[in-house]
N, C-alpha and C positions, 0 to 999 in steps of 0.2 A: 354319233352311233346310240341307240337308246342300248344303257348298259343297265341292269339288274340287277339289285345286291341279296344274296336270298341267306335268310340264317334258318338254324328252329331252336325251340325249347323245349324243356318236358320227355327229353328223351331220355334222361334216367328216373325219372319220375315212377312209381307207382300206381298209381291211380290217375286220369286223367287223360286228354289228347295229346300229342305233340302236334304241336303249331307253328307254322314257318310265317316268316315273313318275305314279302320282295320290294323291295323298293329301288325305283329308276329315279335318277336326280334330273334336275332342265340344267343342260349345259352352261357352264360356268357358272355354275349359281351359289353362291356362296351367300348361306343364311346367317343369321345371326347366332342363333343357337347352335349353331355347328361345332363353340369353340367350348359347347358344356357335354357333349355329344363322344358316349363309351360304348364299350360292352359294358349290354342292358347288366349283367353280373355283377359289372363296378360301379355301379350306381344305384344310390335309394328307390326304393318303391314312389317316394315325393318327387324326384328327381324323373324317374321313367313317367311318372303319370303327368308330369309336367309338359313335358317335349313328347310325347306321342300329339297330342293335340298339331302341335309348332312341324311337327315332321309331316304329319298328314295335311296339313294347309297350303304347305307351299312347296311337295316335292314335286315332281311331274307325274308320277303314277302310284301308290302304292295298294297293296293286297294281302292277305291273312290266306293259308289253308291248313285244315285238318286233317286230322287219322284217328279217328276215335281210340278208345279203349280196345272195342272190341277189333279193328283194324289191325292195330298191332299185335293181338294175340291170333288173329285171322293169316296174316302175312311173316310176323316177326317187325321186329324194331325197327332196322334198318328201312325195308322197306318201307313199310309205313312211313317214313321220316320223309324218304325219298318223293311217296306219294301226296306229302300233306305240300313241299315245296313243288310240285307241279301243281296242286292246285290252287297255290299263291301265285305262281307262273302266269296261270289263265285268266285269274281275274284283274290282270293286268291290262289298264282301256288300252295300253300302246304295246304290240306284242316286242321284247327285245329281240335285239342283233347279239349280242354278248351277256353274256351270265358272270358274277362273280360270285363262287360259291366258299363259306366258311367249310373250312375243314378240308380232310384230305381222302373223301370216301370217295368208291366210284360212282358215275352218275350217269343216263344218260337223258340228253336233251337234244330239241329239233332245232339249236344253233350251237353257234361255236360259246366256250363256258372254260371257266380256270377257276380251281379249287387252290385253296389258300389256307393254309395251317394258322390259324389264332387272326384269322381275318377280319373277325370281329372287332379287334383294338386294332385293326391296321386301315381299315377301308370303310370310308365314311358310308357306302350304303349297307353294308353289310351290318354293322353297326345302326342304322338307320332299322334296318330288317329286324335285327334282332329287339331291337324296344319298340316295336310296334306290338311283333307277336308273344312279347313275356307279359305288354302289356294287356294284349286280350286274354293268352294264357289264364293271367290270374284271375282278371274278371269273371272266367270262366269259371275258376276254383272255389270263389267267395260267393258264385250266386249258388252252385251247386249245393254247399254247405249247408245252407237252411234243408234240402233234400236229405243228409246225408250226414248230420252233425256226431252222429259218434268218434267221426275221425279228423276232427278239425282240420277240413279240405283250405279255412278261410286264410288260417297260420302257416301250415305247413305247402300249401300248394300242392298234395297229390306225393311229395318226395319222403322220404323215408326217414322221417324223423323220430327217435325214443317214442315221441308220443303217439304218432302215426302207427310207429309199430306193433305197441303194445294196446290198441283199439284193434287193430290187425288182427294180431292174437286172441285177443276178447271175444271179438263180435264176428269175425271173419270177414271176407271182403264182400262191398255192396257191386250194383253194375257197374261203376265206375272203375273196377280195378282191374289190373293187368294182369290175369292168372296166367299166362304166359311166364311172367317173372319170377322168377326162386322162392323171395319172400309172401309173396301173394299165395304161389301155388303152396308152400309151406301151410300156410294157415287153412287155405281152401282143403286140403290133402285129394288134391287130385292134379290130372297130369296134365301138360301144355297142351294148345287147341292150336298149332298152327299147321296148315292144310294147304298153304301154295303160296306164291306169290303171286301180285297184281299185274297188268299189263300195265308199260307206258307206250304211248304216241309219240 
């Protein structure tokens, strides 16, 4: 069976997209890099940058899906996370027959699935998906740092560090900030803009 592992990154950030990765392994595959694979949060940036191309080159399929900061504000963070997962799964070259999802949130997929608490530390395909998603999102945040240099996105990746929070208070939010999140809303002085939920097929 084609089994896909799925994980997201950026859910708790104040700025930038939420990005999900989806990875399917070839049956019986045991690549050498598997011994170095961990939850992306337990790896250094250098370790992730070395692993990501190895994962992409040797797995049966991989893809990433995004939900923008605007979509996070429009739908809410959980629906936007689900949307990014659906987009990642839709990007796989082979449609999965079973899905393994990190966490214990409720989901709706077109095939059978299982949620696994701390799955990124327990299941190789989920861990691989987390690495691919993390490297993709980090590269995006580094790229937009030049457009919005006040916030230190290259370093904080949109998370609420002391430096980022101070810049947010001083300069207010930029278009990449999630205005539905309380610290950004306080800096912007406006109300959340959540207008409905996306539909999933």
